[in-house]
N, C-alpha and C positions, 0 to 999 in steps of 0.2 A: 416515584420520584417527586411528584408535587408536595407530598407530605414530608419528605425527607430533606427537601431543599427549598430555597426561596424562589425558584423559577415559578413563572406562571404556566398554566396548563398547556397553552399553545407552544410556549419555549420548550417544555420538557418533551412534549410529543416530537419536535422538531429533532431534539438531541438523540432521542431513542432511535428515530428514523435514520438519522445520519451514522450512528453507530452500527445499526444493523446494515445499512448499505456498505460500510466500510469492511465488515466481514463477510459480505457477500461478494465483493469484489473478485472477478476473475484473475487467474494469475497473470495472463498477458496484460491485462489492464493496469494491474498492480504495477507490474514491470514497467511500462510506459509511462505510468504516472510518476514512479519514484525515479525514473530516469530524467524526466523533464525536471522534477524538484531539484535533484541533485546537481545536474547540469547548470540550472540557474543559481546554484549556489557556489558555482565555480569549480567544480571538481572535474577531473578529467576523467575520461571514459573508462580507463582501465581501472581507476579506484571505484568508479561508479558500479561497474558490473561485478567487482569483488565484493562490495558493499551489499548490494542486492542479493547476491547470492548467500552471503551470510545472514540477511533477514529473513529470506523465504522460509527457512525450517521453523522460525518462531511465530509465523503466522497461525492463528487459530485452527485453520485447517490446512496444513503444510503440503504443498505439491510434492510430486516425486523430485529427487534431487536433479537440478538442471545443470548442465556444464556452462560455463561462460560463452561458448559458442552458441549454444541454444538461446542464452538471454540475449546476445547481440541480433541473432536472427528475430527475436520478437520486435526489436527496435527497428532494424534495417530491412528485414525481409529476406 
């Protein structure tokens, strides 16, 4: 990455570690993070859970299909 971009070595290492951490994120943590992000963007919960359900199958390692109820339980217990 250092050879192909103008990033200094330390910055390139940080970017690679951030990308690896993103793809290593567990489903429940991803759902909670996305819920916070979308909620802070002003979306209503109905739309938030539908959007998260649509995003999950497109993750690098897709989880089994989760119902909207299962997604809500990850947030509210």
